[in-house]
KEBADO-966543 format. One record per residue (C-alpha): x, y, z. Coordinates in nm, 4 decimals, m for minus. Each point is the difference from the previous one (the first is absolute). Layout:
REM residues N
+----------+----------+----------+
!     east !    north !       up !
+----------+----------+----------+
!        X !        Y !        Z !
...
+----------+----------+----------+
This chain:
REM residues 370
+----------+----------+----------+
!     east !    north !       up !
+----------+----------+----------+
!   0.0030 !   0.0058 !  m0.0181 !
!   0.1360 !   0.3376 !  m0.0982 !
!  m0.0114 !   0.3032 !   0.2529 !
!  m0.2894 !   0.1678 !  m0.1415 !
!  m0.1924 !  m0.3158 !   0.0313 !
!   0.1244 !  m0.0804 !   0.3540 !
!  m0.0795 !   0.4141 !   0.0956 !
!  m0.3488 !  m0.0645 !  m0.1424 !
!  m0.0573 !  m0.3274 !   0.2035 !
!   0.0819 !   0.1617 !   0.3202 !
!  m0.1997 !   0.2825 !  m0.0551 !
!  m0.3147 !  m0.1980 !  m0.0707 !
!   0.0626 !  m0.2183 !   0.3065 !
!   0.0868 !   0.2671 !   0.2461 !
!  m0.3221 !   0.2186 !  m0.1223 !
!  m0.2260 !  m0.2667 !  m0.0642 !
!   0.1264 !  m0.3323 !   0.1464 !
!  m0.0041 !  m0.1624 !  m0.3253 !
!   0.3170 !  m0.0201 !  m0.2507 !
!  m0.0202 !   0.0852 !  m0.3338 !
!  m0.0368 !  m0.3801 !  m0.1513 !
!  m0.2768 !  m0.0686 !   0.2652 !
!  m0.1960 !   0.3468 !  m0.1428 !
!   0.0647 !  m0.1487 !  m0.3492 !
!  m0.1164 !  m0.3445 !   0.0688 !
!  m0.3297 !   0.1271 !   0.1578 !
!  m0.0519 !   0.2688 !  m0.2437 !
!   0.0471 !  m0.3002 !  m0.2739 !
!  m0.3091 !  m0.1948 !   0.2372 !
!  m0.2087 !   0.2397 !  m0.0049 !
!   0.0156 !   0.1111 !  m0.3766 !
!  m0.1276 !  m0.3498 !  m0.0685 !
!  m0.2304 !  m0.0440 !   0.2537 !
!  m0.1967 !   0.3062 !  m0.1676 !
!   0.0281 !  m0.1131 !  m0.3447 !
!  m0.1496 !  m0.3692 !   0.0697 !
!  m0.3133 !  m0.0435 !  m0.1947 !
!  m0.1843 !  m0.1638 !   0.2976 !
!   0.1154 !   0.3094 !   0.2246 !
!  m0.1490 !   0.2820 !  m0.2604 !
!  m0.3133 !  m0.2272 !  m0.0258 !
!  m0.0427 !   0.0171 !   0.3518 !
!   0.0591 !   0.3569 !   0.0888 !
!  m0.2252 !   0.0812 !  m0.3522 !
!  m0.3074 !  m0.1902 !   0.1476 !
!  m0.0187 !   0.2211 !   0.2575 !
!   0.1001 !   0.3436 !  m0.1922 !
!  m0.2908 !  m0.1165 !  m0.2355 !
!  m0.2462 !  m0.0391 !   0.2847 !
!   0.0332 !   0.3203 !   0.1748 !
!   0.1683 !   0.3097 !  m0.1014 !
!  m0.0609 !   0.1528 !   0.3259 !
!   0.1352 !  m0.3089 !   0.1867 !
!   0.3231 !   0.0500 !  m0.2221 !
!  m0.0131 !   0.3856 !   0.1090 !
!  m0.0621 !  m0.0680 !   0.3592 !
!   0.2985 !  m0.2751 !   0.0110 !
!   0.2421 !   0.2499 !  m0.1934 !
!  m0.0721 !   0.2993 !   0.2783 !
!   0.0600 !  m0.2876 !   0.3050 !
!   0.3508 !  m0.0931 !  m0.1542 !
!   0.0834 !   0.3473 !  m0.0663 !
!  m0.1036 !   0.1601 !   0.3095 !
!   0.2491 !  m0.1707 !   0.1828 !
!   0.2476 !   0.2664 !  m0.1515 !
!  m0.1540 !   0.1764 !   0.3171 !
!  m0.0666 !  m0.2841 !   0.2653 !
!   0.3523 !  m0.1062 !   0.0288 !
!  m0.0161 !  m0.2695 !  m0.2032 !
!   0.2474 !   0.1098 !  m0.2321 !
!   0.3365 !   0.1208 !   0.0114 !
!   0.1339 !   0.3407 !  m0.1554 !
!   0.1003 !  m0.1797 !  m0.3272 !
!  m0.3418 !  m0.1466 !  m0.0061 !
!  m0.1859 !   0.3335 !   0.0506 !
!   0.2246 !   0.1228 !  m0.2801 !
!  m0.1116 !  m0.2703 !  m0.2118 !
!  m0.3747 !   0.0516 !   0.0821 !
!   0.0429 !   0.3898 !  m0.0837 !
!   0.1555 !  m0.0787 !  m0.3400 !
!  m0.2438 !  m0.2469 !  m0.0996 !
!  m0.2856 !   0.2515 !   0.1019 !
!   0.1314 !   0.2557 !  m0.1644 !
!   0.0725 !  m0.2028 !  m0.3114 !
!  m0.3635 !  m0.1064 !   0.0217 !
!  m0.1433 !   0.3341 !   0.0013 !
!  m0.3109 !   0.0125 !  m0.2648 !
!   0.0079 !  m0.3766 !  m0.0430 !
!  m0.1641 !  m0.2415 !   0.2027 !
!   0.2256 !  m0.2016 !   0.2760 !
!   0.0100 !  m0.3932 !  m0.0563 !
!   0.0794 !  m0.2389 !   0.2516 !
!   0.1944 !  m0.1994 !  m0.2372 !
!   0.2609 !   0.2920 !  m0.0721 !
!  m0.0583 !   0.1054 !   0.3859 !
!   0.1532 !  m0.3496 !   0.1270 !
!   0.2376 !  m0.0719 !  m0.2740 !
!   0.2149 !   0.3745 !   0.0091 !
!  m0.0476 !   0.0938 !   0.3522 !
!  m0.1419 !  m0.2836 !   0.2270 !
!   0.2346 !  m0.2730 !  m0.1225 !
!   0.3429 !   0.1393 !   0.1164 !
!   0.1141 !  m0.0884 !   0.3332 !
!   0.1056 !   0.3500 !   0.0933 !
!  m0.3206 !   0.1346 !  m0.0888 !
!  m0.0582 !  m0.1057 !   0.3466 !
!   0.1054 !   0.0932 !   0.3371 !
!   0.0191 !  m0.3720 !   0.1127 !
!   0.1165 !  m0.2840 !  m0.2358 !
!  m0.2655 !  m0.1905 !   0.2076 !
!  m0.2749 !   0.2201 !  m0.1347 !
!   0.1031 !  m0.0670 !  m0.3606 !
!   0.0544 !  m0.3889 !   0.0350 !
!  m0.3850 !   0.0234 !   0.1596 !
!  m0.1049 !   0.1890 !  m0.3026 !
!   0.1717 !  m0.2217 !  m0.2377 !
!  m0.1327 !  m0.3140 !   0.1759 !
!  m0.3740 !   0.1093 !   0.0131 !
!   0.0080 !   0.1019 !  m0.3203 !
!   0.1470 !  m0.3752 !  m0.1706 !
!  m0.2436 !  m0.1585 !   0.2441 !
!  m0.3107 !   0.1510 !  m0.0636 !
!   0.0690 !   0.0049 !  m0.3623 !
!   0.0730 !  m0.4192 !   0.0571 !
!  m0.3691 !  m0.0275 !   0.2078 !
!  m0.1605 !   0.1966 !  m0.2312 !
!   0.0831 !  m0.2050 !  m0.3024 !
!   0.0114 !  m0.3444 !   0.1865 !
!  m0.2247 !  m0.0391 !   0.2452 !
!  m0.2813 !   0.2555 !  m0.0067 !
!  m0.2925 !  m0.0772 !  m0.2159 !
!   0.0275 !  m0.3440 !   0.0542 !
!  m0.3235 !  m0.0566 !   0.2346 !
!   0.2618 !  m0.0635 !   0.2946 !
!  m0.1397 !   0.0419 !   0.3469 !
!   0.1525 !   0.3226 !   0.2572 !
!   0.1807 !  m0.1879 !   0.1854 !
!   0.1820 !  m0.1773 !  m0.3124 !
!   0.0345 !   0.3265 !  m0.1386 !
!   0.1862 !   0.1508 !   0.3115 !
!   0.2308 !  m0.2708 !   0.0039 !
!   0.0858 !   0.0138 !  m0.3667 !
!   0.0620 !   0.3538 !   0.0563 !
!   0.1964 !  m0.0204 !   0.2985 !
!   0.2356 !  m0.2396 !  m0.1266 !
!   0.0351 !   0.1770 !  m0.3358 !
!   0.1159 !   0.2956 !   0.2214 !
!   0.2383 !  m0.2257 !   0.1776 !
!   0.1438 !  m0.1426 !  m0.2693 !
!   0.0732 !   0.2997 !  m0.1998 !
!   0.1135 !   0.2056 !   0.3137 !
!   0.2938 !  m0.2930 !  m0.0153 !
!   0.0458 !   0.0880 !  m0.3714 !
!   0.0549 !   0.3672 !   0.0137 !
!   0.1852 !  m0.0146 !   0.3541 !
!   0.2782 !  m0.1865 !  m0.1868 !
!   0.0989 !   0.3464 !  m0.2058 !
!   0.0211 !   0.1593 !   0.3375 !
!   0.1774 !  m0.3296 !   0.1582 !
!   0.3365 !   0.1845 !  m0.0302 !
!  m0.0926 !   0.3558 !   0.1498 !
!  m0.2619 !  m0.1289 !   0.3106 !
!   0.2646 !  m0.2169 !   0.0984 !
!   0.2716 !   0.2787 !   0.0341 !
!  m0.3014 !   0.1558 !   0.1929 !
!  m0.0349 !  m0.3068 !   0.1985 !
!  m0.3822 !  m0.0195 !  m0.1277 !
!  m0.1977 !  m0.2812 !  m0.1486 !
!  m0.3068 !   0.0948 !  m0.2113 !
!  m0.2742 !  m0.2990 !   0.0945 !
!  m0.3648 !  m0.0943 !   0.0270 !
!  m0.0167 !  m0.1637 !   0.2912 !
!  m0.3564 !  m0.2453 !   0.0777 !
!  m0.0616 !   0.0251 !   0.3411 !
!  m0.1162 !  m0.3216 !   0.1942 !
!  m0.3594 !   0.0841 !   0.0892 !
!  m0.0599 !  m0.3607 !   0.2167 !
!   0.1311 !   0.1597 !   0.3036 !
!  m0.3497 !   0.2001 !   0.0324 !
!  m0.1803 !  m0.4226 !  m0.0340 !
!  m0.2235 !  m0.1277 !  m0.1944 !
!  m0.0573 !   0.0359 !  m0.3799 !
!  m0.0104 !   0.2864 !  m0.1931 !
!  m0.3502 !   0.0911 !  m0.1419 !
!  m0.0785 !  m0.0485 !  m0.3625 !
!   0.0580 !   0.3445 !  m0.2113 !
!   0.2528 !   0.1845 !  m0.1386 !
!   0.0722 !   0.2593 !   0.2468 !
!   0.3810 !   0.0868 !   0.1000 !
!   0.2210 !   0.2122 !   0.1656 !
!   0.3063 !   0.1518 !  m0.0996 !
!   0.2871 !   0.1950 !   0.2253 !
!   0.2481 !   0.2290 !  m0.1868 !
!   0.2977 !   0.0289 !   0.2213 !
!   0.3054 !   0.1975 !  m0.1328 !
!   0.2426 !   0.0548 !   0.2235 !
!   0.1871 !   0.2681 !  m0.1904 !
!   0.3261 !  m0.1795 !  m0.0370 !
!  m0.0879 !  m0.0087 !  m0.3928 !
!   0.0028 !   0.3900 !  m0.0451 !
!   0.2203 !   0.1339 !  m0.2860 !
!   0.3267 !   0.0747 !   0.1781 !
!  m0.0566 !   0.3994 !  m0.1650 !
!  m0.3606 !   0.0053 !   0.1836 !
!   0.1179 !  m0.0605 !   0.3338 !
!  m0.0650 !   0.2529 !   0.2707 !
!   0.0917 !   0.0608 !   0.3399 !
!  m0.3050 !  m0.2155 !   0.1120 !
!   0.0700 !  m0.3064 !  m0.2303 !
!  m0.0708 !  m0.2930 !   0.0127 !
!  m0.3291 !   0.0837 !   0.0661 !
!  m0.3042 !  m0.2796 !   0.0079 !
!  m0.3104 !   0.0062 !  m0.1301 !
!  m0.2471 !  m0.2785 !   0.0896 !
!  m0.3060 !  m0.0022 !  m0.1833 !
!  m0.2673 !  m0.2947 !   0.0794 !
!  m0.2951 !  m0.0360 !  m0.2289 !
!  m0.2818 !  m0.2218 !  m0.0367 !
!  m0.1711 !  m0.1244 !  m0.3598 !
!  m0.3746 !  m0.0972 !  m0.0020 !
!   0.0036 !  m0.2075 !  m0.3200 !
!  m0.2953 !   0.0061 !  m0.2556 !
!  m0.0809 !  m0.1816 !  m0.3298 !
!  m0.1962 !   0.2152 !  m0.2104 !
!  m0.0971 !   0.0250 !  m0.4229 !
!   0.0401 !   0.3331 !  m0.1131 !
!  m0.1052 !   0.2613 !   0.0828 !
!  m0.1381 !  m0.0445 !   0.3695 !
!   0.1343 !  m0.2060 !   0.3257 !
!  m0.2659 !  m0.1082 !   0.2490 !
!   0.0612 !   0.1560 !   0.3119 !
!  m0.3316 !  m0.0741 !   0.1989 !
!   0.1504 !  m0.2924 !   0.2102 !
!  m0.1805 !   0.0483 !   0.3275 !
!  m0.0111 !  m0.1736 !   0.3385 !
!  m0.3127 !   0.0523 !   0.2316 !
!   0.2304 !   0.0614 !   0.3174 !
!   0.3226 !   0.1305 !  m0.1419 !
!  m0.1671 !   0.2027 !  m0.2960 !
!   0.0908 !   0.1137 !  m0.3172 !
!   0.3829 !  m0.1583 !  m0.1106 !
!   0.0985 !   0.3505 !  m0.1517 !
!  m0.0985 !   0.1910 !   0.3404 !
!   0.2232 !  m0.2820 !   0.2078 !
!   0.2752 !   0.0815 !  m0.2562 !
!   0.0009 !   0.3630 !   0.0576 !
!   0.0190 !  m0.0384 !   0.4007 !
!   0.3466 !  m0.1934 !  m0.0637 !
!   0.3127 !   0.2144 !   0.1525 !
!   0.2210 !  m0.1021 !  m0.3394 !
!  m0.0729 !   0.1089 !  m0.3410 !
!  m0.2528 !  m0.2291 !  m0.1361 !
!  m0.1399 !  m0.0290 !  m0.3873 !
!  m0.1773 !  m0.2292 !  m0.2279 !
!   0.1746 !  m0.2009 !  m0.2537 !
!  m0.1691 !  m0.0728 !  m0.2850 !
!   0.0584 !  m0.3086 !  m0.2261 !
!  m0.1638 !  m0.0235 !  m0.3523 !
!  m0.1492 !  m0.3368 !   0.0129 !
!  m0.3491 !  m0.1446 !  m0.0247 !
!  m0.2162 !  m0.3108 !  m0.0909 !
!   0.1367 !  m0.0062 !  m0.3437 !
!   0.3216 !   0.0848 !  m0.1585 !
!   0.1300 !   0.2818 !  m0.0636 !
!   0.2777 !   0.0675 !  m0.2863 !
!   0.1331 !   0.3283 !   0.0910 !
!  m0.0264 !   0.0611 !   0.3647 !
!   0.1062 !   0.3227 !   0.1714 !
!   0.3067 !   0.0126 !   0.2536 !
!  m0.0941 !   0.0181 !   0.3883 !
!  m0.1655 !   0.3085 !   0.0658 !
!   0.0674 !   0.1604 !   0.3518 !
!  m0.2947 !   0.2343 !   0.1850 !
!   0.0388 !   0.1311 !   0.3259 !
!  m0.3146 !  m0.0873 !   0.1740 !
!  m0.0697 !   0.3581 !   0.0887 !
!  m0.0514 !   0.0375 !  m0.3679 !
!  m0.2458 !  m0.2572 !   0.0146 !
!  m0.3294 !   0.1956 !   0.0247 !
!  m0.2927 !  m0.2427 !  m0.0608 !
!  m0.1165 !  m0.2852 !   0.1793 !
!  m0.1182 !  m0.2027 !  m0.2775 !
!   0.3011 !   0.0373 !  m0.3110 !
!   0.2943 !   0.1810 !  m0.0849 !
!   0.1271 !   0.1186 !  m0.3180 !
!   0.3346 !  m0.1681 !   0.0075 !
!   0.1882 !   0.2477 !  m0.2292 !
!  m0.1352 !   0.3012 !   0.2077 !
!   0.2860 !   0.1134 !   0.2258 !
!   0.1513 !  m0.2809 !  m0.0600 !
!   0.3934 !  m0.0438 !  m0.0162 !
!   0.2033 !  m0.3391 !  m0.1351 !
!   0.2152 !  m0.1949 !   0.2760 !
!   0.3243 !   0.1187 !  m0.1201 !
!  m0.0735 !   0.3742 !  m0.0008 !
!  m0.1962 !  m0.0710 !   0.3556 !
!   0.2353 !  m0.1825 !   0.1813 !
!   0.2858 !   0.3070 !  m0.0973 !
!  m0.2113 !   0.2409 !   0.1263 !
!  m0.0609 !  m0.1617 !   0.3382 !
!   0.3574 !  m0.0802 !   0.0489 !
!   0.1227 !   0.3735 !  m0.0668 !
!  m0.3432 !   0.2230 !   0.0839 !
!  m0.0702 !   0.0503 !   0.3873 !
!  m0.3219 !   0.1967 !  m0.1052 !
!  m0.1156 !  m0.3121 !  m0.2175 !
!   0.0619 !  m0.3210 !   0.2720 !
!   0.0362 !  m0.0135 !   0.3569 !
!   0.3643 !  m0.0682 !   0.1409 !
!   0.0457 !  m0.2171 !   0.2887 !
!   0.2324 !   0.0728 !   0.2660 !
!   0.1928 !  m0.3779 !  m0.0049 !
!  m0.0767 !  m0.3309 !  m0.1157 !
!  m0.2021 !  m0.0748 !   0.2996 !
!  m0.2318 !   0.3421 !  m0.0488 !
!  m0.0205 !  m0.1340 !  m0.3408 !
!  m0.1885 !  m0.3365 !   0.1036 !
!  m0.2236 !   0.1886 !   0.2393 !
!  m0.1084 !   0.1789 !  m0.2793 !
!  m0.0522 !  m0.2606 !  m0.2230 !
!  m0.1577 !  m0.2109 !   0.2533 !
!  m0.1958 !   0.3079 !   0.1468 !
!  m0.3510 !  m0.1089 !  m0.1450 !
!   0.0649 !  m0.2852 !  m0.2337 !
!  m0.0854 !  m0.3429 !   0.1713 !
!   0.3244 !  m0.2259 !   0.0099 !
!  m0.1679 !  m0.2394 !  m0.2297 !
!  m0.1093 !   0.2744 !  m0.2419 !
!   0.3385 !   0.0710 !  m0.2174 !
!   0.1111 !  m0.2719 !  m0.2171 !
!   0.3774 !   0.1244 !  m0.0146 !
!   0.2130 !   0.2460 !   0.1834 !
!   0.3309 !   0.0781 !  m0.1981 !
!   0.2553 !   0.2212 !   0.1232 !
!   0.2001 !   0.1794 !  m0.3126 !
!   0.3222 !   0.1314 !   0.1430 !
!   0.3480 !   0.1001 !  m0.0225 !
!   0.1216 !  m0.2040 !   0.3135 !
!   0.1406 !  m0.3597 !  m0.0164 !
!  m0.1846 !  m0.0449 !   0.3319 !
!  m0.3264 !   0.1133 !  m0.0641 !
!  m0.1691 !  m0.2970 !  m0.0244 !
!   0.1357 !  m0.1403 !   0.3649 !
!  m0.0469 !   0.3222 !   0.1457 !
!  m0.3600 !   0.0218 !  m0.1224 !
!  m0.0951 !  m0.3559 !   0.0940 !
!   0.1484 !   0.0592 !   0.3286 !
!  m0.2304 !   0.3015 !   0.0631 !
!  m0.3019 !  m0.2004 !  m0.1354 !
!   0.0615 !  m0.2718 !   0.2708 !
!   0.0697 !   0.2817 !   0.2726 !
!  m0.3268 !   0.1328 !  m0.0902 !
!  m0.2100 !  m0.2958 !  m0.0854 !
!  m0.1935 !   0.0267 !   0.3466 !
!  m0.0589 !   0.3370 !  m0.0019 !
!  m0.1657 !  m0.0097 !  m0.3622 !
!  m0.1978 !  m0.3291 !   0.0698 !
!  m0.1106 !   0.1731 !   0.3196 !
!  m0.1628 !   0.2514 !  m0.2106 !
!  m0.2388 !  m0.2540 !  m0.1863 !
!  m0.2750 !   0.0517 !   0.3005 !
!  m0.3437 !  m0.1751 !   0.0173 !
!  m0.1025 !   0.2238 !  m0.3155 !
!   0.2919 !  m0.1588 !  m0.2411 !
!  m0.0770 !  m0.3602 !   0.1645 !
!  m0.3700 !   0.0273 !  m0.1215 !
!   0.0847 !   0.1426 !  m0.3108 !
!   0.2528 !  m0.3021 !  m0.1066 !
!  m0.3158 !  m0.2036 !   0.0794 !
!  m0.2048 !   0.1921 !  m0.2497 !
+----------+----------+----------+
């Protein structure tokens, strides 16, 4: 390696935590990803279905320049992109390829990894699992499996860099058997985003870093056929399901899978709608006020005004189970940069199990007999 090349490598390593060679490999991988026919087709289904939803997703992604999700380079790239688009419609594929696909757009490498993982998994899930007349629990299982698998693929591109940072980006499935019994039939699940700041770009670190952000989320899974999903589930004792979801201490949302009694040839990707944006008690338009899963997760990870934050793993688990019956959630997955996240959360769940189970008073016992 000549002196100029070595100097360039040292500069990017010092600023971004990545060598020039590592950045080149990532650029090649993202270029190939966005130019795959299957990815273009998956994105096009959503863009064709609703221009308003595309605009909402673009706005959500660009707003992170102001919420702390992007570093200085990312803010510059967003400003440059929007300037070039004046007078033209901002298109999601262009925004993803030209701005979001670069790791140094993001303040934290974990956020780039989360976005690429979710884009890849959501598209694969959309094309391979939706529209095949499956049950909600089957669809949720397929989605979580796809997220975990694609997470391993995209983490490999960052492996040298995050290894130097002492991190490991992974999806950790938490064993819920400690809460006793069998999980109820259904597709509801919990996610906890736990990024402890060790993967923040070196040139973005401040005197308060590393800063941890832990965000617990609950998803109520619903199958639907366009344009609306049924949200009328009601229990005579507990009331409407959506009202119950709204009382959770953590951010709660519906995740909509386009899948019905007959096969669907061109399903939409999973759509996520905050429970507060569901105003009716019978049905809701799945495209109105919704985001796709990648932009929802990235927004939750970076925007304190969008998703409630937990003070610790213990607090995150308490927030998850503040209203949720222990058997309600089919799965609990921690998405983390700490290699020891699975052990930490499993230990805390075991310690909190008596408290969580104690909350299930006579009302909950009666509900389980309904």
